[in-house]
N, C-alpha and C positions, 0 to 999 in steps of 0.2 A: 519618506512619509513625512519630512520635515517636523521633526518634534518642537517639543515647546520649548523658545528659547524668550525668555520675555514676553512672553505671549504672543509671539509670533514665531513663524519657522524659519529656517535659516534661509531657505531657499524661495520665501512666498513671492509670488509676483501680484497679489491684490491688496485691496485694503481692508478687507475681513482677515488678513492673516494668514489665508489657505492659498495652498498651491493646486491651483485648477488646470487639469490639461486633457487632451482630448485621447481618448483611448481606443485603440486600435481594434478590427474588427473581432480579433482571433478572443478577446475577453467573453465572447456570447458562444465560446466553444469550449467546454469544461476541458478538454483534450489538445486545446491549442498551446502552441508554444510558449504564449503568453497569458494563457488561461487560468483557471484556479488551481488546476492539478500542479502548476510550477509550485506554489506556495503550500499544497497538501503534500507535496513531495517532502518536506522539511518540517513544517508544522501541523500538529492536530486540530482537527474542528474545535473542539472545546475551547484551544488555546486565543484560536483566531476571533473566535465569538465573545470570548472574556476580554481579550485586547481591545474590542470594541466597545466593551461596556466599560472599561477600566479607560479609555479616552474621552467619553463622553462623560465622566466623572472628575477629570482632571486636567484636561487640557482647555483653557479658555475659549480656544477660537471653536473648538465644538461642542461645548458647553454651548457656548450661544448659539448655533445651529439646531442643536437640540429642543432648545427654548423658541425658537422659531416654530420648529416644528408642533409642538406644543401648544402654541399660539395659534396654529391656524387649524387647529380642529374646529369642527360647527359645534355651536354651543350648546345644541340639542343632543349631542350624542351620549349615548349611554356610556357605564363604564365598560364594557364588553366590547363594544366599538372602538371606543379611544383605544383600548389594549390592543385589538387589533391592528387600527391602523399604525399605532407607534410602534407596534411589533413591526410592521413590514419597511419602515423606516430604520429600524435597525437592523433589518435584515440588508438592507442595501447598504447601509453603513458598514457594517460587517465584511460585504463586499468589495466594498472600498478598500478596506482593512487589508484583504486576503490580496487584490491587487498589488498593492504596496508591498506587501510582503515577499512578494516574487524576485525581489533583489538581496533579499538574504537567503542565500544557497546554503544548506549543507551545515554541519557545525560551526566552519567560520562566521556563516550567516548568524546562527543563533547567537554566538557569542558578541558577534557586533551588536545585532540588535539588544541583546540584555544589557551592555554597555553604554548604548544608547538611549535607553528608557531608564538606567540608574541615573545617569548623566542627568535628563531632562526633567524627571519626577522624582529623585531621591532624598530633594532638599525638602520633600514637603511632609515631614514627621514621620513617626514612627509607624501610624494607620496605613498612610500609602504605600510606604516601603514594606508593610506584611503583603499588603496586596500586589505589589511588585511579586513579592515572593509565592504568594498563592498561583499567580499568573504562571512564574516560572516552572513551577511544581505540576503543572499540567502537560507539559512534555514529558515524553517518555525519555530513560535512560540512557539512549545511545543520541538523543537531542535534546538535552537537559544543560542548562547553562549553570552546572550546579556550584561553581565557585562564586558568580554573581550572587544566587541564595544564600550562602552561606556568611557572605559579605552583609546581606541585609539583615539576617536575622540573628540577635544572639542566642546563645548556646543554649539556654535556659529555654527558648520558645521551641526546640526542636524535641520530639520524641521518638524513642525507640521504634522500629517498625520490626514486625508487622504489628497492625493494631488488630484489636478483638474484634470479630466478626458481628458481635453486637454493636460496638462504636462504630462500626461502619452504619450498620443498618440505622442508629438513631440518628448521625449526622446525615445521610443520606435525608431522611426526612426535613432535619434542620434547613438543610440545602434548596431542598425544592421548597418549604414555607418561605424562606427568604428571599430567594432570588427566580427561580424557574417555574414556580408555581403564585407567584405574586405578579399582579395585574401592571401595568405599565399606566402610568396617569398624568395628569395635566400639569402637574405641579413639582413632580421628581426627576432625578435622572434614573437611568436603568439601575436597578438594584445588583449589588457586590455580592460576593462570599462575605458571611459574619468573618468578622477578624478575628474570632474566638476558634475558628475553623483549626485543628491541629494540622503541623506538618510533621511526618515523620521521615526518618532519613534511615536507611538500609546500612548492612555493614561494609557495602563499597561506596557510599557517599552519594546516592540517588536518593532526591527527595520526593517523597510523593503523599497526597490527602488521603483521608481515612477511607475516602470513594473516588471511583473512577466515573467521571462525569461522562453522560452519553453523547452522541454525535451533534445533538440537538438542544441540549440541557442547557445551554444559554442563550439559544434563539436559534434560528431558519434564516441560512446567508440566503438571499438573493441571488438570483442570477445575472441581475443587473446592478451597478453599484448608485450612491448617488451622483446626482445630474443635475445640472442647472443653466438657465441661457449664458451665453458671454456676454458680458459686461460691453456697451457700446459706449465708447467714449470718442473724445473731438478724434484723435486720429482716424477712427474708423469711419466715423461720420464725412470726415475729408477723404478718406479711400473711396467710400461712394460717390461723394459728390465729381471725385473725377473720372471715375469711371464713366460716368453718366454723359461728364463732358466729352470723353475721348469716345464712345458710342455714339452719342449725338453728333458729331463731329464727321463720324464714318459712313454713318449714314446720309447727313446732307452732301457730303463729298460724291457716295455714289450713287446718287439720284438728281444729281445736278451737272 
């Protein structure tokens, strides 16, 4: 995924700080070898969608991309039209995130991803650290980076599980009000969970939120990722000119 390193990824090839690459055709097939199912065998959909939101709030490269999508909105769009368009953009970005997560397989992949996220974003203060912990707690017990969560949180920030049923109902409403039920706007990044959402830990050291978000609670992942036209630089134009020269020469030689 090329996490933040001084504002740019470690394997970035473009001036915008992002690695753009051609995705093979299997990305269109949910059951393909490199399709969506590869990542979903390891990561839950709430985790994938929330990671997309987290990146759009904390990675300079993609914060800029989101602002460009907001600036591209027609001036006359209503609040509902703005939300629908940006929700589509968010879904495409989640698709790109999911495709990248295919490189993180099984529990070793979960732990490696957690280490990379903490290394890339863990220096941004307590609020971002807690958001990382909330993100990781969205993973089930057998695929959870519990050691990383423990490092991100103070002991006083963790409550004993299970939560009381009424607590779950109250937080479900709060989460919907602050995130899933909140419109995307021209000016703000996709909303994240309130930092006050409690994190519970059971007697075997597994962390959880007071509610289990649904499959599409943080957005609907699209079936095509973010895309853009390839940048045309001097090398590409030179290649065009050379191919034209060769083609014309061959044609001239053939007819004379």
